[in-house]
VOBA-1610 file (N, C-alpha, C; in pm, whole numbers, padded with zeros to 5 digits, always signed):
BEGIN
Met+00084-00118+00000Met+00000+00000+00000Met+00088+00124+00000Asp+00073+00205-00098Asp+00150+00328-00106Asp+00053+00445-00109Gly+00103+00565-00081Gly+00019+00683-00089Gly+00095+00804-00043Glu+00029+00917-00050Glu+00088+01041-00002Glu+00054+01057+00144Pro+00152+01095+00229Pro+00125+01106+00372Pro+00028+01218+00402Gly-00060+01191+00500Gly-00152+01293+00548Gly-00111+01331+00689Ala-00195+01299+00789Ala-00163+01331+00928Ala-00066+01228+00982Gln+00014+01267+01081Gln+00108+01173+01141Gln+00117+01198+01292Ala+00130+01088+01365Ala+00152+01098+01509Ala+00279+01021+01541Asp+00364+01077+01631Asp+00494+01018+01657Asp+00484+00872+01701Asp+00387+00839+01788Asp+00379+00704+01840Asp+00247+00638+01804Gly+00175+00689+01706Gly+00043+00636+01672Gly-00064+00721+01737Gly-00048+00748+01867Gly-00135+00838+01940Gly-00281+00827+01907Trp-00340+00940+01875Trp-00484+00949+01853Trp-00529+00867+01733Ile-00443+00842+01635Ile-00484+00767+01516Ile-00526+00625+01553Leu-00465+00567+01656Leu-00492+00429+01692Leu-00619+00412+01776Asp-00673+00520+01828Asp-00799+00512+01902Asp-00915+00511+01805Pro-01028+00448+01840Pro-01142+00442+01748Pro-01185+00579+01692Pro-01197+00684+01774Pro-01233+00813+01715Pro-01131+00862+01614Gly-01002+00839+01642Gly-00898+00880+01548Gly-00904+00800+01419Met-00925+00670+01430Met-00937+00586+01312Met-01056+00631+01227Leu-01169+00657+01291Leu-01288+00700+01217Leu-01264+00835+01149Phe-01194+00926+01218Phe-01162+01055+01156Phe-01078+01037+01031Val-00977+00949+01039Val-00891+00923+00924Val-00971+00873+00805Tyr-01059+00774+00827Tyr-01136+00719+00717Tyr-01241+00820+00666Glu-01293+00902+00754Glu-01388+01005+00711Glu-01321+01103+00616Gln-01192+01125+00630Gln-01118+01214+00541Gln-01076+01146+00410Gly-01114+01019+00395Gly-01075+00947+00274Gly-00932+00898+00278Ala-00875+00887+00397Ala-00739+00839+00415Ala-00742+00700+00480Phe-00624+00643+00502Phe-00614+00512+00567Phe-00483+00507+00643Pro-00479+00437+00757Pro-00359+00434+00840Pro-00262+00324+00797Met-00135+00349+00817Met-00030+00249+00799Met+00072+00269+00910Asp+00131+00161+00956Asp+00237+00166+01057Asp+00366+00133+00983Thr+00447+00234+00957Thr+00564+00216+00870Thr+00694+00246+00944Leu+00799+00183+00897Leu+00931+00198+00957Leu+00993+00330+00911Asp+01026+00414+01007Asp+01085+00544+00976Asp+01236+00530+00963Gly+01299+00639+00922Gly+01443+00637+00900Gly+01524+00611+01024Asp+01467+00638+01141Asp+01540+00615+01266Asp+01518+00476+01322Gly+01448+00390+01242Gly+01428+00252+01285Gly+01308+00229+01373Cys+01224+00332+01392Cys+01103+00319+01474Cys+00979+00313+01384Phe+00880+00236+01427Phe+00753+00234+01355Phe+00669+00353+01399Arg+00608+00419+01302Arg+00518+00532+01329Arg+00393+00518+01245Val+00280+00548+01307Val+00152+00541+01237Val+00125+00674+01169Ala+00087+00669+01043Ala+00050+00788+00969Ala-00073+00758+00885Ala-00145+00862+00848Ala-00262+00849+00760Ala-00219+00885+00619Tyr-00262+00806+00524Tyr-00222+00823+00384Tyr-00344+00836+00294Arg-00322+00902+00180Arg-00419+00903+00072Arg-00352+00848-00053Ala-00430+00790-00142Ala-00377+00737-00267Ala-00441+00810-00384Asp-00362+00846-00482Asp-00412+00912-00603Asp-00337+00854-00724Pro-00407+00778-00808Pro-00551+00754-00808Pro-00592+00656-00699Arg-00723+00649-00675Arg-00780+00558-00576Arg-00850+00445-00649Ala-00838+00324-00598Ala-00900+00208-00662Ala-01033+00176-00594Val-01137+00163-00674Val-01269+00129-00624Val-01327+00016-00708Leu-01417-00058-00649Leu-01491-00161-00722Leu-01633-00110-00742Pro-01667-00066-00864Pro-01803-00019-00888Pro-01903-00129-00857Leu-01990-00105-00760Leu-02076-00212-00711Leu-02178-00257-00814Glu-02205-00173-00912Glu-02297-00213-01018Glu-02227-00294-01126His-02095-00308-01114His-02020-00381-01216His-01924-00483-01154Val-01970-00551-01048Val-01889-00657-00990Val-01874-00769-01094Arg-01750-00808-01118Arg-01721-00904-01225Arg-01670-01035-01165Ile-01730-01146-01208Ile-01685-01278-01166Ile-01617-01344-01284Pro-01484-01361-01278Pro-01412-01419-01391Pro-01469-01555-01433Arg-01462-01581-01563Arg-01520-01703-01616Arg-01458-01828-01554Thr-01327-01826-01536Thr-01263-01944-01476Thr-01313-01967-01334Leu-01340-01859-01260Leu-01388-01872-01123Leu-01530-01930-01120Arg-01609-01895-01218Arg-01744-01952-01225Arg-01739-02104-01237Arg-01633-02154-01302Arg-01620-02299-01318Arg-01561-02365-01195Thr-01459-02301-01136Thr-01384-02368-01030Thr-01440-02348-00890Leu-01495-02229-00861Leu-01535-02200-00724Leu-01644-02293-00670Pro-01748-02326-00748Pro-01850-02417-00694Pro-01794-02553-00653Arg-01683-02594-00714Arg-01626-02724-00681Arg-01544-02722-00553Arg-01510-02605-00504Arg-01426-02596-00385Arg-01500-02636-00258Gly-01630-02615-00255Gly-01707-02647-00135Gly-01687-02550-00021Tyr-01646-02427-00051Tyr-01621-02327+00052Tyr-01751-02275+00113Ala-01748-02248+00243Ala-01857-02178+00312Ala-01814-02035+00337Leu-01909-01942+00330Leu-01881-01799+00344Leu-01955-01743+00465Thr-01885-01665+00547Thr-01945-01604+00665Thr-01902-01459+00677Val-01967-01388+00769Val-01934-01248+00799Val-01912-01234+00949Asn-01801-01172+00988Asn-01771-01143+01128Asn-01769-01268+01216Ala-01737-01381+01159Ala-01729-01504+01239Ala-01592-01522+01303Ala-01490-01455+01250Ala-01354-01474+01301Ala-01271-01351+01270Phe-01316-01235+01317Phe-01251-01109+01280Phe-01102-01108+01317Glu-01071-01136+01442Glu-00931-01128+01486Glu-00843-01227+01410Arg-00897-01345+01379Arg-00819-01444+01306Arg-00792-01398+01163Val-00889-01333+01101Val-00868-01282+00966Val-00761-01173+00966Val-00771-01080+01058Val-00671-00971+01065Val-00533-01029+01091Ser-00525-01123+01183Ser-00395-01185+01214Ser-00338-01256+01092Ala-00423-01326+01017Ala-00376-01396+00898Ala-00330-01298+00792Cys-00398-01185+00780Cys-00357-01083+00683Cys-00221-01024+00721Ala-00192-01020+00851Ala-00064-00964+00897Ala+00051-01062+00881Glu+00021-01190+00864Glu+00126-01291+00852Glu+00181-01291+00710Arg+00285-01217+00688Arg+00347-01206+00556Arg+00494-01238+00570Pro+00531-01367+00581Pro+00670-01405+00610Pro+00770-01350+00509Gly+00729-01328+00384Gly+00823-01285+00283Gly+00856-01137+00287Leu+00784-01060+00368Leu+00806-00916+00372Leu+00929-00881+00455Arg+01004-00784+00406Arg+01111-00727+00486Arg+01051-00635+00592Arg+01126-00606+00695Arg+01072-00529+00808Arg+01017-00394+00763Gln+01083-00330+00668Gln+01038-00199+00622Gln+00914-00206+00535Glu+00874-00328+00495Glu+00755-00344+00413Glu+00631-00376+00496Val+00649-00402+00624Val+00537-00434+00712Val+00456-00307+00740Trp+00324-00318+00731Trp+00239-00203+00768Trp+00134-00242+00871Leu+00092-00370+00870Leu-00011-00416+00962Leu+00057-00477+01084Thr+00097-00388+01175Thr+00171-00427+01294Thr+00075-00470+01405Pro+00126-00533+01512Pro+00036-00576+01621Pro-00049-00463+01677Arg+00007-00344+01693Arg-00075-00236+01751Arg-00181-00188+01653Leu-00154-00198+01523Leu-00257-00162+01426Leu-00363-00271+01420Glu-00322-00397+01436Glu-00420-00506+01447Glu-00517-00479+01561Glu-00462-00439+01676Glu-00546-00411+01792Glu-00637-00291+01766Ala-00587-00192+01694Ala-00670-00076+01661Ala-00790-00118+01577Tyr-00769-00208+01482Tyr-00881-00256+01401Tyr-00976-00341+01485Ser-00923-00416+01580Ser-01010-00496+01667Ser-01100-00405+01751Arg-01045-00295+01801Arg-01127-00200+01877Arg-01233-00139+01787Leu-01196-00108+01663Leu-01293-00051+01570Leu-01403-00154+01538His-01366-00282+01533His-01464-00389+01515His-01563-00392+01630Arg-01512-00376+01751Arg-01601-00377+01868Arg-01692-00255+01868Trp-01651-00149+01802Trp-01735-00030+01788Trp-01838-00048+01675Gly-01827-00155+01598Gly-01921-00180+01489Gly-01879-00119+01356His-01753-00073+01346His-01707-00006+01224His-01602-00086+01147Ala-01584-00211+01179Ala-01493-00295+01102Ala-01554-00435+01091Arg-01539-00494+00973Arg-01600-00624+00946Arg-01499-00717+00880Ser-01524-00845+00897Ser-01445-00946+00826Ser-01538-01035+00745Phe-01485-01087+00638Phe-01557-01180+00551Phe-01470-01305+00538Glu-01521-01419+00584Glu-01442-01540+00594Glu-01478-01642+00488Val-01379-01725+00454Val-01397-01838+00363Val-01348-01962+00436Trp-01433-02065+00444Trp-01402-02185+00520Trp-01402-02307+00430Asp-01308-02395+00456Asp-01308-02529+00397Asp-01330-02624+00514Gly-01455-02663+00537Gly-01488-02735+00659Gly-01467-02646+00779Asp-01386-02690+00874Asp-01357-02609+00993Asp-01232-02523+00977Glu-01169-02529+00861Glu-01044-02456+00839Glu-01070-02321+00772Leu-01015-02216+00831Leu-01023-02082+00773Leu-00919-02072+00662Val-00964-02067+00537Val-00870-02072+00424Val-00860-01939+00349Gly-00942-01842+00386Gly-00934-01713+00320Gly-01017-01610+00393Gly-00988-01483+00367Gly-01066-01379+00431Gly-01018-01241+00393Thr-01103-01144+00420Thr-01069-01004+00400Thr-01135-00925+00512Phe-01078-00810+00546Phe-01140-00725+00648Phe-01130-00581+00603Gly-01217-00499+00662Gly-01215-00359+00627Gly-01297-00274+00721Val-01302-00147+00692Val-01366-00046+00776Val-01490+00007+00705Thr-01596+00024+00781Thr-01721+00072+00724Thr-01768+00199+00796Ile-01801+00301+00717Ile-01858+00424+00771Ile-01970+00467+00676Gly-02087+00495+00732Gly-02199+00534+00648Gly-02230+00428+00544Arg-02233+00470+00417Arg-02258+00378+00306Arg-02129+00354+00226Ala-02015+00363+00296Ala-01885+00339+00234Ala-01813+00227+00308His-01744+00143+00233His-01667+00034+00293His-01530+00029+00227Thr-01426+00020+00310Thr-01289+00008+00262Thr-01236-00131+00296Leu-01190-00204+00196Leu-01124-00331+00220Leu-00975-00306+00241Glu-00923-00350+00355Glu-00785-00320+00391Glu-00687-00424+00340Ser-00718-00550+00357Ser-00624-00655+00322Ser-00700-00786+00309Met-00637-00885+00246Met-00697-01018+00238Met-00586-01121+00240Phe-00626-01246+00270Phe-00530-01356+00269Phe-00597-01478+00209His-00517-01574+00169His-00572-01700+00121His-00477-01814+00153Arg-00534-01925+00191Arg-00458-02048+00215Arg-00517-02163+00133Gly-00607-02132+00044Gly-00667-02231-00042Gly-00692-02170-00179Pro-00705-02251-00283Pro-00726-02200-00418Pro-00853-02114-00426Asp-00840-01996-00484Asp-00953-01904-00507Asp-01012-01848-00377Ala-00956-01879-00262Ala-01018-01840-00135Ala-01013-01689-00114Gly-00902-01624-00150Gly-00895-01479-00135Gly-00993-01407-00225Thr-01003-01454-00349Thr-01099-01394-00443Thr-01241-01414-00395Ala-01270-01533-00342Ala-01404-01560-00290Ala-01438-01466-00175Ala-01340-01434-00091Ala-01364-01343+00021Ala-01399-01204-00028Val-01323-01154-00125Val-01348-01020-00179Val-01484-01016-00249Leu-01515-01118-00326Leu-01644-01122-00395Leu-01759-01133-00296Ser-01742-01211-00191Ser-01845-01221-00088Ser-01872-01084-00026Ala-01764-01011+00004Ala-01780-00877+00060Ala-01852-00785-00039Ala-01809-00788-00165Ala-01866-00699-00266Ala-02015-00726-00286Val-02053-00851-00294Val-02194-00886-00318Val-02281-00846-00199Arg-02235-00875-00080Arg-02313-00840+00039Arg-02325-00688+00054Ile-02214-00617+00033Ile-02215-00471+00045Ile-02305-00409-00061Arg-02295-00459-00183Arg-02381-00410-00290Arg-02528-00431-00257Asp-02563-00551-00214Asp-02704-00584-00189Asp-02760-00510-00069Ala-02673-00466+00022Ala-02718-00391+00139Ala-02743-00243+00107Gly-02700-00198-00013Gly-02726-00061-00053Gly-02610+00035-00034Tyr-02490-00018-00020Tyr-02373+00070-00007Tyr-02346+00143-00139Ala-02277+00257-00127Ala-02249+00339-00244Ala-02103+00330-00288Val-02012+00296-00197Val-01869+00296-00227Val-01804+00170-00169Leu-01727+00100-00253Leu-01639-00007-00207Leu-01498+00029-00251Asp-01419+00072-00154Asp-01283+00120-00178Asp-01185+00005-00152Val-01092-00017-00246Val-00987-00117-00225Val-00848-00052-00227Gln-00845+00080-00230Gln-00723+00160-00217Gln-00633+00154-00340Gln-00590+00033-00380Gln-00500+00023-00494Gln-00544-00089-00588Arg-00530-00063-00716Arg-00566-00162-00819Arg-00445-00251-00846Thr-00470-00381-00848Thr-00367-00480-00882Thr-00420-00566-00996Pro-00335-00642-01063Pro-00385-00733-01167Pro-00492-00827-01113His-00478-00868-00988His-00576-00959-00928His-00712-00891-00911Thr-00713-00771-00851Thr-00841-00704-00829Thr-00900-00651-00958Ala-00817-00621-01057Ala-00867-00574-01186Ala-00958-00679-01251Arg-00929-00806-01226Arg-01012-00913-01282Arg-01154-00909-01227Leu-01171-00848-01111Leu-01302-00841-01048Leu-01378-00714-01086Gly-01315-00627-01164Gly-01381-00504-01207Gly-01331-00379-01139Val-01225-00387-01058Val-01171-00270-00989Val-01115-00171-01090Val-01146-00044-01070Val-01098+00063-01157Val-01033+00171-01071Glu-00956+00257-01135Glu-00894+00369-01066Glu-00968+00498-01098Val-00985+00581-00996Val-01046+00712-01014Val-00955+00816-00951Pro-00955+00940-01004Pro-00874+01045-00941Pro-00917+01066-00796Glu-00821+01101-00712Glu-00850+01117-00569Glu-00962+01218-00542Pro-00969+01332-00612Pro-01082+01423-00588Pro-01218+01359-00620Ala-01223+01276-00724Ala-01349+01207-00757Ala-01386+01107-00647Phe-01285+01040-00592Phe-01312+00948-00482Phe-01366+01025-00361Gln-01306+01140-00332Gln-01353+01220-00219Gln-01499+01260-00237Gln-01538+01294-00359Gln-01677+01331-00385Gln-01769+01211-00363Arg-01729+01094-00409Arg-01810+00973-00386Arg-01824+00946-00237Leu-01714+00965-00163Leu-01717+00940-00020Leu-01811+01037+00050Arg-01805+01166+00013Arg-01894+01265+00075Arg-02040+01226+00054Thr-02072+01178-00066Thr-02210+01136-00095Thr-02249+01018-00007Ala-02155+00924+00012Ala-02184+00805+00092Ala-02198+00837+00240Leu-02150+00955+00284Leu-02153+00991+00426Leu-02261+01095+00457Val-02348+01120+00363Val-02453+01221+00384Val-02535+01189+00509Gly-02562+01062+00531Gly-02641+01022+00647Gly-02563+01004+00775Gly-02435+01036+00775Gly-02352+01021+00894Gly-02260+00901+00887Leu-02187+00875+00996Leu-02086+00770+00999Leu-02142+00634+01043Arg-02264+00631+01096Arg-02320+00504+01141Arg-02325+00407+01023Pro-02265+00287+01038Pro-02258+00194+00924Pro-02395+00146+00880Leu-02412+00137+00752Leu-02533+00076+00698Leu-02528-00073+00731Asp-02638-00124+00785Asp-02642-00262+00830Asp-02638-00359+00713Leu-02581-00477+00737Leu-02582-00582+00636Leu-02697-00680+00657Asp-02777-00659+00761Asp-02881-00756+00793Asp-02979-00777+00679Gly-03002-00673+00601Gly-03097-00686+00491Gly-03041-00760+00371Ala-02912-00789+00373Ala-02848-00860+00262Ala-02809-00999+00309Thr-02890-01097+00273Thr-02863-01234+00318Thr-02726-01280+00272Gly-02695-01256+00147Gly-02563-01287+00094Gly-02544-01435+00065Pro-02444-01466-00013Pro-02416-01606-00047Pro-02359-01682+00072Ser-02403-01806+00090Ser-02354-01887+00201Ser-02239-01977+00161Asp-02219-01994+00030Asp-02110-02079-00016Asp-02065-02033-00155Gly-01959-02095-00205Gly-01903-02055-00333Gly-01998-02073-00450Ala-02078-02179-00447Ala-02172-02203-00557Ala-02277-02091-00562Ala-02325-02048-00445Ala-02426-01941-00441Ala-02364-01808-00483Leu-02235-01793-00457Leu-02168-01668-00491Leu-02164-01645-00642Val-02132-01747-00718Val-02119-01730-00863Val-02253-01745-00934Gly-02354-01803-00868Gly-02486-01815-00928Gly-02491-01926-01031Pro-02608-01936-01100Pro-02626-02043-01197Pro-02538-02024-01320
//
């Protein structure tokens, strides 16, 4: 995750508290815990330009996934294992120390935000085994996906698609993924200029920061239901 720095606190400070986290996301930014030149980790808020979003009216399910995902037998859930999903997303053995952004204290900050009702996880299960997931922050009718992991074929993609379908069906206006990659591009993710993203976010926050509930969106319970007939 790269971006232009916004606000910064020497030790994380107010950014790591739920009100600080919500303020950062309300500004269209996102926090990262990055290694500074003096060898210390510091939390800062960043913006990305362009910004990557998944247009909810154009969620794309790749043809190969339509064939393979129903055969996986995956089950899909929401908020069934939030801390485990965040922890799995943070487990990146191949990263060098300066590439780490999801540190233990940032994990805890997201857990506190989850307890406030402003962070969600979307899980993918193979039997009792957690094989994929994604988590993110929700404010108003906007949702930001922060990271995802996979330990099974197509499991990470299934997690992102599960989130997108549920968020779309619940009436959300914005699904932000921060940066476009070849993987997310297959799902329909596009880049928009940062000012355009800010305008979309303002529209999604007209009713305030209280998250739009997902209760009205039953959502797919497994991979076969996700891709449809």
